N, CA and C of each residue as an Amber inpcrd file, in Angstrom:
protein
   549
  -8.9760000  -5.3210000 -26.4810000  -8.3190000  -4.1120000 -26.9480000
  -9.0090000  -2.9060000 -26.3320000  -8.2210000  -1.9200000 -26.0080000
  -8.7540000  -0.7070000 -25.3870000  -9.7220000  -0.0040000 -26.3410000
 -10.6950000   0.7040000 -25.7720000 -11.7090000   1.4190000 -26.5490000
 -11.1470000   2.6490000 -27.2600000 -10.0220000   3.1670000 -26.7890000
  -9.2730000   4.2230000 -27.4670000  -7.8920000   3.6320000 -27.7240000
  -7.4210000   3.7550000 -28.9270000  -6.1530000   3.1080000 -29.2910000
  -4.9800000   3.6720000 -28.4900000  -3.9760000   2.8360000 -28.3650000
  -2.7280000   3.2490000 -27.7390000  -1.8430000   3.9280000 -28.7820000
  -1.1930000   5.0010000 -28.3900000  -0.1640000   5.5820000 -29.2420000
   1.0900000   4.7490000 -29.0060000   1.6710000   4.2360000 -30.0760000
   2.8750000   3.4210000 -29.9620000   4.0120000   4.2860000 -29.4170000
   4.5610000   3.9370000 -28.2530000   5.6370000   4.7440000 -27.6710000
   6.8360000   4.9410000 -28.5870000   7.0870000   4.0100000 -29.4870000
   8.2040000   4.1230000 -30.4110000   8.0430000   5.3450000 -31.3120000
   6.8070000   5.7460000 -31.5710000   6.5620000   6.8920000 -32.4580000
   6.7190000   8.2260000 -31.7340000   6.8760000   8.1900000 -30.4310000
   7.0090000   9.4240000 -29.6500000   8.4990000   9.7480000 -29.5320000
   8.8950000  10.8160000 -30.1940000  10.3170000  11.1770000 -30.1940000
  10.6390000  12.3540000 -29.2860000   9.6300000  13.1430000 -28.9350000
   9.8520000  14.2900000 -28.0520000  10.2160000  13.7650000 -26.6590000
  11.4170000  14.0860000 -26.1580000  11.8460000  13.5650000 -24.8510000
  10.9160000  13.9620000 -23.7040000  10.2640000  15.1340000 -23.8150000
   9.3440000  15.5610000 -22.7530000   8.1050000  14.6750000 -22.7100000
   7.7650000  14.0260000 -23.8170000   6.6180000  13.1200000 -23.8630000
   7.0370000  11.6690000 -23.6460000   8.2560000  11.3230000 -24.0260000
   8.7440000   9.9510000 -23.7840000   8.9790000   9.7010000 -22.3000000
   9.4690000  10.7280000 -21.6120000   9.8110000  10.5620000 -20.1980000
   8.6220000  10.0540000 -19.3650000   7.4050000  10.6160000 -19.4970000
   6.2930000  10.0780000 -18.7010000   5.9870000   8.6090000 -19.0010000
   6.1780000   8.1870000 -20.2480000   5.9540000   6.7830000 -20.5950000
   7.0140000   5.8830000 -19.9650000   8.2560000   6.3290000 -20.0170000
   9.3420000   5.5540000 -19.4160000   9.1820000   5.4680000 -17.8970000
   8.7850000   6.5830000 -17.2940000   8.5720000   6.5800000 -15.8410000
   7.4110000   5.6600000 -15.4720000   6.3770000   5.6310000 -16.2890000
   5.2280000   4.7610000 -16.0210000   5.6570000   3.2990000 -16.0160000
   6.5140000   2.9270000 -16.9220000   6.9680000   1.5410000 -16.9750000
   7.7750000   1.1770000 -15.7260000   8.5760000   2.1200000 -15.2210000
   9.4110000   1.8640000 -14.0340000   8.6380000   1.9330000 -12.7280000
   7.7210000   2.8840000 -12.6010000   7.1180000   3.1930000 -11.3080000
   5.8630000   2.4000000 -10.9670000   5.1910000   1.8840000 -11.9400000
   3.9950000   1.0890000 -11.6410000   2.6920000   1.8590000 -11.7380000
   2.7270000   3.1460000 -11.4810000   1.5180000   3.9620000 -11.6150000
   1.8960000   5.3940000 -11.9240000   1.2650000   6.0090000 -12.9040000
   0.2950000   5.4350000 -13.8370000   0.9820000   4.4140000 -14.7380000
   0.2030000   3.6030000 -15.3900000   0.7410000   2.5530000 -16.2440000
   1.0030000   3.0770000 -17.6560000   1.8820000   2.4050000 -18.4140000
   2.1530000   2.8210000 -19.7910000   0.9010000   2.8210000 -20.6820000
  -0.0380000   1.9200000 -20.4070000  -1.2410000   1.8600000 -21.2360000
  -2.0450000   3.1540000 -21.1370000  -2.3000000   3.6070000 -19.9260000
  -3.0900000   4.8370000 -19.7790000  -2.3030000   6.0430000 -20.2810000
  -0.9950000   6.0420000 -20.0720000  -0.1880000   7.1490000 -20.5620000
  -0.1620000   7.1800000 -22.0980000  -0.1290000   6.0160000 -22.7320000
  -0.0960000   6.0110000 -24.1960000  -1.4450000   6.4310000 -24.7810000
  -2.5150000   6.2690000 -24.0500000  -3.8110000   6.8070000 -24.4910000
  -3.8020000   8.3230000 -24.3340000  -3.3010000   8.8140000 -23.2160000
  -3.1960000  10.2670000 -23.0260000  -2.3190000  10.9080000 -24.1050000
  -1.3710000  10.1330000 -24.6550000  -0.4350000  10.6590000 -25.6500000
  -1.1200000  11.0780000 -26.9520000  -2.3740000  10.7130000 -27.1630000
  -3.1070000  11.2160000 -28.3280000  -3.1630000  12.7440000 -28.3010000
  -3.1320000  13.3070000 -27.0840000  -3.1370000  14.7650000 -26.9170000
  -1.8940000  15.0880000 -26.0790000  -0.8020000  15.4320000 -26.7340000
   0.4570000  15.6410000 -26.0180000   0.3450000  16.5720000 -24.8070000
  -0.4540000  17.6230000 -24.9030000  -0.6160000  18.5270000 -23.7640000
  -1.2780000  17.8490000 -22.5790000  -2.1890000  16.9210000 -22.8490000
  -2.8360000  16.1610000 -21.7670000  -1.8240000  15.2260000 -21.1140000
  -1.0520000  14.5090000 -21.9250000  -0.0220000  13.6230000 -21.3600000
   0.9330000  14.4210000 -20.4890000   1.3840000  15.5490000 -20.9980000
   2.3580000  16.3620000 -20.2610000   1.7630000  16.9140000 -18.9690000
   0.5830000  17.5370000 -19.0570000   0.0160000  18.1620000 -17.8530000
  -0.4680000  17.1270000 -16.8460000  -1.0390000  16.0120000 -17.3250000
  -1.4190000  14.9590000 -16.3830000  -0.1790000  14.4400000 -15.6630000
   0.8720000  14.1790000 -16.4080000   2.0930000  13.6300000 -15.8070000
   2.7010000  14.5840000 -14.7900000   2.7050000  15.8620000 -15.1000000
   3.2120000  16.8530000 -14.1440000   2.3360000  16.8890000 -12.8930000
   1.0350000  16.8540000 -13.0840000   0.1110000  16.8790000 -11.9440000
   0.2630000  15.6230000 -11.1010000   0.3570000  14.4760000 -11.7590000
   0.5090000  13.2010000 -11.0350000   1.8100000  13.1960000 -10.2450000
   2.8750000  13.6580000 -10.8730000   4.1770000  13.7120000 -10.2120000
   4.1020000  14.5670000  -8.9490000   3.5050000  15.7500000  -9.0790000
   3.4310000  16.6820000  -7.9500000   2.4980000  16.1700000  -6.8500000
   1.3580000  15.6250000  -7.2320000   0.3680000  15.2470000  -6.2150000
   0.5950000  13.8560000  -5.6340000   1.1890000  12.9410000  -6.3780000
   1.3560000  11.5640000  -5.8930000   2.7760000  11.2860000  -5.4170000
   3.7600000  11.6580000  -6.1930000   5.1350000  11.2900000  -5.8610000
   5.8600000  12.3200000  -5.0130000   5.4340000  13.5630000  -5.0930000
   6.0500000  14.6000000  -4.2670000   5.0080000  15.1080000  -3.2850000
   5.3250000  16.1860000  -2.6150000   4.3820000  16.7880000  -1.6920000
   4.6910000  16.4460000  -0.2550000   3.8690000  16.9890000   0.6270000
   4.1000000  16.8490000   2.0650000   3.4670000  15.5890000   2.6520000
   2.3810000  15.1160000   2.0560000   1.7030000  13.9230000   2.5760000
   2.5350000  12.6970000   2.1950000   2.8120000  11.8200000   3.1520000
   3.6040000  10.6300000   2.8330000   3.0040000   9.8400000   1.6630000
   3.8740000   9.3790000   0.7950000   3.4520000   8.6420000  -0.3890000
   2.5930000   7.4220000  -0.0200000   2.9470000   6.7310000   1.0560000
   2.1990000   5.5330000   1.4400000   0.7360000   5.8590000   1.7510000
   0.4710000   7.0070000   2.3520000  -0.9230000   7.3880000   2.6300000
  -1.6550000   7.6150000   1.3080000  -1.0140000   8.2990000   0.3800000
  -1.6540000   8.5420000  -0.9190000  -1.8580000   7.2310000  -1.6730000
  -0.9180000   6.3100000  -1.5630000  -1.0710000   5.0090000  -2.2230000
  -2.2500000   4.2440000  -1.6150000  -2.4060000   4.2850000  -0.2920000
  -3.5670000   3.6230000   0.3190000  -4.8720000   4.2480000  -0.1730000
  -4.9070000   5.5620000  -0.2660000  -6.1160000   6.2510000  -0.7560000
  -6.3830000   5.8900000  -2.2190000  -5.3300000   5.8410000  -3.0330000
  -5.4750000   5.4650000  -4.4440000  -6.0530000   4.0590000  -4.5650000
  -5.5270000   3.1570000  -3.7650000  -6.0150000   1.7780000  -3.8160000
  -7.4330000   1.6500000  -3.2650000  -7.7690000   2.4680000  -2.2720000
  -9.1410000   2.4400000  -1.7540000 -10.1180000   2.8750000  -2.8420000
  -9.7580000   3.9110000  -3.6020000 -10.5990000   4.3300000  -4.7240000
 -10.7620000   3.1610000  -5.6980000  -9.6790000   2.4630000  -6.0010000
  -9.7190000   1.3320000  -6.9370000 -10.6120000   0.2090000  -6.4300000
 -10.4040000  -0.1500000  -5.1690000 -11.1500000  -1.2860000  -4.6230000
 -12.6410000  -0.9860000  -4.4680000 -12.9780000   0.2090000  -4.0410000
 -14.4040000   0.5030000  -3.8540000 -15.0940000   0.8150000  -5.1700000
 -14.3320000   1.2710000  -6.1510000 -14.9110000   1.5760000  -7.4560000
 -14.7850000   0.4350000  -8.4420000 -14.2140000  -0.6670000  -8.0130000
 -14.0630000  -1.8700000  -8.8240000 -13.3090000  -1.6110000 -10.1250000
 -12.2570000  -0.8120000 -10.0630000 -11.4010000  -0.5900000 -11.2390000
 -10.2970000  -1.6420000 -11.1740000 -10.5030000  -2.7500000 -11.8600000
  -9.5310000  -3.8390000 -11.7940000  -8.1890000  -3.4520000 -12.3790000
  -8.1960000  -2.6520000 -13.4250000  -6.9310000  -2.2140000 -14.0300000
  -6.1150000  -1.4330000 -12.9930000  -6.7350000  -0.4570000 -12.3390000
  -6.0250000   0.3670000 -11.3550000  -5.7380000  -0.4010000 -10.0690000
  -6.6400000  -1.3000000  -9.7160000  -6.5230000  -2.0310000  -8.4630000
  -5.3960000  -3.0460000  -8.4330000  -4.8910000  -3.4150000  -9.5980000
  -3.7810000  -4.3680000  -9.6260000  -2.4350000  -3.6700000  -9.7880000
  -2.4360000  -2.3640000  -9.8910000  -1.1830000  -1.5970000  -9.9640000
  -0.6190000  -1.4210000  -8.5590000   0.6690000  -1.3660000  -8.4700000
   1.3300000  -1.0550000  -7.2060000   2.3960000  -0.0010000  -7.4820000
   2.4200000   1.0130000  -6.6530000   3.4700000   2.0200000  -6.7620000
   4.7630000   1.4200000  -6.2320000   5.7850000   1.4520000  -7.0520000
   7.0840000   0.9210000  -6.6430000   7.6850000   1.7200000  -5.4860000
   7.2390000   2.9370000  -5.3020000   7.7370000   3.7700000  -4.2070000
   7.1240000   3.3600000  -2.8680000   6.0820000   2.5500000  -2.8960000
   5.4020000   2.1200000  -1.6540000   5.7110000   0.6680000  -1.3270000
   6.9360000   0.2750000  -1.5070000   7.3180000  -1.1120000  -1.2610000
   7.1610000  -1.5310000   0.1910000   7.0560000  -0.5550000   1.1080000
   6.8930000  -0.8960000   2.5210000   5.4820000  -1.3900000   2.8400000
   4.5430000  -1.1490000   1.9420000   3.1850000  -1.6490000   2.1540000
   3.1490000  -3.1340000   1.8110000   2.4790000  -3.9210000   2.6640000
   2.3940000  -5.3610000   2.4340000   1.0770000  -5.7060000   1.7390000
   0.9690000  -6.9360000   1.2920000  -0.2880000  -7.3930000   0.6860000
  -1.4510000  -7.2160000   1.6580000  -1.2060000  -7.4640000   2.9480000
  -2.2810000  -7.2860000   3.9420000  -2.7200000  -5.8330000   4.0360000
  -1.7920000  -4.8860000   3.8660000  -2.1670000  -3.4680000   3.8710000
  -3.1810000  -3.2000000   2.7700000  -2.9790000  -3.8120000   1.6160000
  -3.9150000  -3.6470000   0.5030000  -5.1910000  -4.4590000   0.7350000
  -5.0370000  -5.6720000   1.2580000  -6.1860000  -6.5710000   1.4240000
  -7.2050000  -6.0690000   2.4340000  -6.7680000  -5.3570000   3.4480000
  -7.6740000  -4.9310000   4.5120000  -8.2490000  -3.5340000   4.3040000
  -7.9950000  -2.9390000   3.1500000  -8.4510000  -1.5690000   2.9030000
  -9.9570000  -1.4080000   3.0120000 -10.7110000  -2.3520000   2.5010000
 -12.1660000  -2.1880000   2.5030000 -12.7490000  -2.2080000   3.9110000
 -12.0050000  -2.7540000   4.8630000 -12.4550000  -2.7710000   6.2540000
 -11.4830000  -1.9750000   7.1310000 -10.9800000  -0.8670000   6.5930000
  -9.9500000  -0.0930000   7.2980000 -10.4130000   0.3700000   8.6710000
 -11.6910000   0.6810000   8.8280000 -12.1880000   1.1960000  10.1120000
 -12.0050000   0.1860000  11.2480000 -12.0960000  -1.1020000  10.9260000
 -11.9940000  -2.1520000  11.9420000 -10.6260000  -2.8280000  11.9660000
  -9.7310000  -2.3950000  11.1210000  -8.4180000  -3.0200000  11.0300000
  -7.4280000  -2.3270000  11.9640000  -6.5170000  -3.1170000  12.4970000
  -5.4510000  -2.5370000  13.3190000  -4.1800000  -2.2910000  12.4980000
  -4.2550000  -2.4610000  11.1790000  -3.1040000  -2.2540000  10.2990000
  -2.8120000  -0.7830000  10.0500000  -3.8050000   0.0700000  10.2330000
  -3.6710000   1.4770000   9.8780000  -3.6820000   2.3410000  11.1270000
  -2.8500000   3.3770000  11.1270000  -2.8390000   4.2910000  12.2640000
  -3.9640000   5.3210000  12.0970000  -4.1220000   6.1810000  13.1100000
  -5.2230000   7.1540000  13.0890000  -5.1190000   8.1180000  11.9080000
  -3.9180000   8.4900000  11.5430000  -3.7400000   9.4050000  10.4160000
  -4.1720000   8.7350000   9.1100000  -3.7570000   7.4990000   8.9060000
  -4.1560000   6.7630000   7.7160000  -5.6720000   6.5580000   7.6760000
  -6.2520000   6.2320000   8.8160000  -7.7060000   6.0260000   8.8620000
  -8.4730000   7.3100000   8.5560000  -7.9780000   8.4350000   9.0380000
  -8.6320000   9.7130000   8.7240000  -8.5740000   9.9670000   7.2180000
  -7.4180000   9.7230000   6.6090000  -7.2750000   9.9160000   5.1540000
  -8.1880000   8.9670000   4.3900000  -8.2540000   7.7240000   4.8330000
  -9.1170000   6.7510000   4.1560000 -10.5990000   7.0830000   4.3380000
 -10.9630000   7.5600000   5.5130000 -12.3590000   7.9520000   5.7060000
 -12.7160000   9.1290000   4.8110000 -11.8200000  10.0910000   4.7060000
 -12.0700000  11.2240000   3.8240000 -12.1780000  10.7590000   2.3680000
 -11.3360000   9.8060000   1.9910000 -11.4250000   9.2290000   0.6420000
 -12.7970000   8.6350000   0.4160000 -13.2770000   7.8800000   1.3880000
 -14.5970000   7.2650000   1.2850000 -15.6930000   8.3280000   1.1410000
 -15.5950000   9.3720000   1.9210000 -16.5810000  10.4530000   1.8670000
 -16.5380000  11.1510000   0.5050000 -15.3470000  11.4440000   0.0030000
 -15.2200000  12.1020000  -1.3010000 -15.8370000  11.2300000  -2.3940000
 -15.5870000   9.9320000  -2.3400000 -16.0920000   9.0200000  -3.3650000
 -17.6130000   8.8560000  -3.2890000 -18.1250000   8.5940000  -2.1070000
 -19.4940000   8.1070000  -1.9900000 -20.5000000   9.0900000  -1.4180000
 -20.0970000  10.0020000  -0.5500000 -21.0940000  10.8850000   0.0610000
 -20.4420000  12.1740000   0.5590000 -20.0810000  13.0660000  -0.3620000
 -19.3570000  14.2760000   0.0230000 -20.1050000  15.1380000   1.0360000
 -21.4050000  15.0540000   1.0690000 -22.1800000  15.8670000   2.0150000
 -22.1260000  15.3400000   3.4410000 -21.5200000  14.1700000   3.6350000
 -21.4540000  13.6080000   4.9830000 -20.1800000  13.9800000   5.7340000
 -19.3580000  14.8480000   5.1620000 -18.1200000  15.2670000   5.8270000
 -18.4640000  16.2210000   6.9590000 -18.7540000  15.6580000   8.1150000
 -19.1890000  16.4560000   9.2550000 -18.0480000  16.9690000  10.1160000
 -18.4310000  17.6370000  11.1920000 -17.4660000  18.2560000  12.0960000
 -16.4720000  17.2630000  12.6790000 -16.9340000  16.0680000  13.0380000
 -16.0600000  15.0770000  13.6690000 -14.9470000  14.6610000  12.7050000
 -15.2820000  14.4060000  11.4490000 -14.2600000  14.0490000  10.4650000
 -13.2930000  15.1990000  10.2630000 -13.8140000  16.4080000  10.1190000
 -12.9380000  17.5550000   9.8970000 -12.0240000  17.8190000  11.0900000
 -12.5290000  17.5700000  12.2850000 -11.6720000  17.7460000  13.4580000
 -10.5150000  16.7580000  13.4170000 -10.7860000  15.5060000  13.0440000
  -9.7160000  14.5060000  12.9290000  -8.7610000  14.8450000  11.7950000
  -9.3040000  15.2890000  10.6610000  -8.4370000  15.6590000   9.5450000
  -7.4980000  16.7940000   9.9310000  -8.0330000  17.8030000  10.6120000
  -7.1830000  18.9360000  11.0300000  -6.1950000  18.5400000  12.1310000
  -6.5190000  17.5240000  12.8840000  -5.5980000  17.0420000  13.9120000
  -4.3950000  16.3400000  13.2680000  -4.6290000  15.6600000  12.1450000
  -3.5800000  14.8440000  11.5400000  -2.8890000  15.4730000  10.3300000
  -3.4910000  16.5200000   9.7610000  -2.9390000  17.1080000   8.5430000
  -2.9910000  18.6330000   8.6250000  -1.9790000  19.2720000   8.0560000
  -2.0210000  20.7250000   7.9150000  -2.9890000  21.0700000   6.7790000
  -3.3430000  22.3260000   6.6750000  -4.2350000  22.7110000   5.5770000
  -3.5920000  22.4990000   4.2090000  -2.3090000  22.8330000   4.0130000
  -1.7010000  22.4970000   2.7200000  -1.7310000  20.9880000   2.4330000
  -1.5260000  20.1670000   3.4540000  -1.6110000  18.7200000   3.2590000
  -3.0290000  18.2950000   2.8850000  -4.0290000  18.9200000   3.4740000
  -5.4200000  18.5970000   3.1320000  -5.7360000  18.9750000   1.6870000
  -5.1930000  20.0990000   1.2310000  -5.3830000  20.4840000  -0.1770000
  -4.7330000  19.4400000  -1.0720000  -3.5000000  19.0790000  -0.7660000
  -2.7700000  18.0830000  -1.5660000  -3.5070000  16.7520000  -1.5940000
  -3.9110000  16.2700000  -0.4320000  -4.5690000  14.9660000  -0.3350000
  -5.9410000  14.9830000  -1.0140000  -6.7360000  15.9990000  -0.7560000
  -8.0590000  16.0780000  -1.3770000  -7.9700000  16.1620000  -2.8850000
  -7.0410000  16.9770000  -3.3690000  -6.8380000  17.0970000  -4.8120000
  -6.4160000  15.7630000  -5.4050000  -5.4890000  15.0760000  -4.7370000
  -5.0300000  13.7810000  -5.2310000  -6.1690000  12.7700000  -5.2710000
  -6.9830000  12.7090000  -4.2310000  -8.1120000  11.7720000  -4.2010000
  -9.0650000  12.0620000  -5.3590000  -9.3800000  13.3410000  -5.5710000
 -10.2970000  13.7170000  -6.6520000  -9.7040000  13.3660000  -8.0180000
  -8.4200000  13.6340000  -8.2180000  -7.7560000  13.2940000  -9.4750000
  -7.8020000  11.7840000  -9.6990000  -7.5050000  11.0350000  -8.6690000
  -7.5120000   9.5760000  -8.7580000  -8.9040000   9.0540000  -9.0970000
  -9.8940000   9.5680000  -8.4140000 -11.2750000   9.1250000  -8.6600000
 -11.6710000   9.3710000 -10.1130000 -11.4360000  10.5560000 -10.6030000
 -11.8030000  10.8760000 -11.9820000 -11.0580000  10.0290000 -12.9920000
  -9.7550000   9.8850000 -12.8150000  -8.9690000   9.0940000 -13.7580000
  -9.3840000   7.6230000 -13.7380000  -9.6220000   7.0750000 -12.5490000
  -9.9980000   5.6690000 -12.4770000 -11.3710000   5.4170000 -13.0810000
 -12.2930000   6.3230000 -12.8760000 -13.6190000   6.1650000 -13.4940000
 -13.4910000   6.1940000 -15.0120000 -12.6850000   7.1250000 -15.5270000
 -12.4750000   7.2320000 -16.9650000 -11.8130000   5.9660000 -17.5150000
 -10.7180000   5.5310000 -16.8700000  -9.9920000   4.3610000 -17.3540000
 -10.8410000   3.0910000 -17.3200000 -11.7380000   2.9820000 -16.3520000
 -12.5950000   1.7990000 -16.2650000 -13.4850000   1.6500000 -17.5000000
 -13.7890000   2.7450000 -18.1700000 -14.6230000   2.6640000 -19.3740000
 -13.8320000   2.2610000 -20.6140000 -12.5090000   2.2760000 -20.5370000
 -11.6730000   2.0910000 -21.7290000 -11.2420000   0.6520000 -21.9930000
 -11.4460000  -0.2490000 -21.0450000 -11.0190000  -1.6510000 -21.1990000
  -9.5160000  -1.7850000 -21.4450000  -8.7160000  -0.9620000 -20.7810000
  -7.2640000  -1.0970000 -20.8950000  -6.8090000  -2.3290000 -20.1180000
  -5.7460000  -2.9300000 -20.5650000  -5.2200000  -4.1390000 -19.9370000
  -3.7290000  -3.9740000 -19.6750000  -3.2810000  -4.4950000 -18.5410000
  -1.8490000  -4.4920000 -18.2350000  -1.1090000  -5.3040000 -19.2880000
   0.0360000  -4.7930000 -19.6840000   0.8780000  -5.5140000 -20.6210000
   0.5940000  -5.2150000 -22.0810000  -0.4070000  -4.3740000 -22.3580000
  -0.7020000  -4.0280000 -23.7550000   0.3670000  -3.1230000 -24.3520000
   1.0620000  -2.3570000 -23.5180000   2.0510000  -1.3880000 -24.0080000
   3.3630000  -1.6150000 -23.2660000   4.4380000  -1.6690000 -24.0310000
   5.7760000  -1.7340000 -23.4590000   6.5990000  -0.6310000 -24.0890000
   7.1320000   0.2300000 -23.2910000   7.9080000   1.3670000 -23.7720000
   9.2280000   0.8640000 -24.3460000   9.5770000   1.3750000 -25.5160000
  10.8350000   1.0140000 -26.1370000  10.7550000  -0.1840000 -27.0600000
   9.6490000  -0.9080000 -27.0330000   9.4940000  -2.0650000 -27.8920000
   8.9080000  -1.6550000 -29.2310000   9.3850000  -2.1980000 -30.3000000
   8.8720000  -1.8660000 -31.6330000   7.4430000  -2.3390000 -31.8210000
   7.0090000  -3.3000000 -31.0480000   5.6270000  -3.7930000 -31.1860000
   4.8040000  -3.4220000 -29.9620000   4.9690000  -2.2240000 -29.4560000
   4.3240000  -1.8270000 -28.2020000   2.8450000  -1.6220000 -28.2920000
   2.3000000  -1.2520000 -29.4080000   0.8760000  -0.9390000 -29.4500000
   0.0360000  -2.1140000 -29.6830000
């Protein structure tokens, strides 16, 4: 059982708060379990969902690049809950795309733009002071400054949320939206 209880989705009647839970069930990420924990504070559920929507599902950076970065955070941070999620919007990514993430530098599965994003993800997670001129030159070659803001913000949001969720012992399948026994 999660360390913070799930709010039963059936008890949420405000459509603005139900919608993020319903979308979580359809889209794969974020999951209904983490959203139902956020629902303890309706403003957190609402603002997190709006931020996630804008930074992950919309924006200028291709969703697949953000999904690879999200999964890299999961795999290197050992967040099993997050690492087994798949964004339904990234159906073009194969199992090998996910499997080779930890060795992205030596893999031929990723293009230069994806590798630059993944390297920046690695730097943000593990050694922010190592972001030198060579990395920044590659980042500026492959991304506009607005894209860099979007991507960096998304990586930071993902890192923080995954670290937090890893402490909660949430499990897939604990919450089903619309079910009377969801919690």
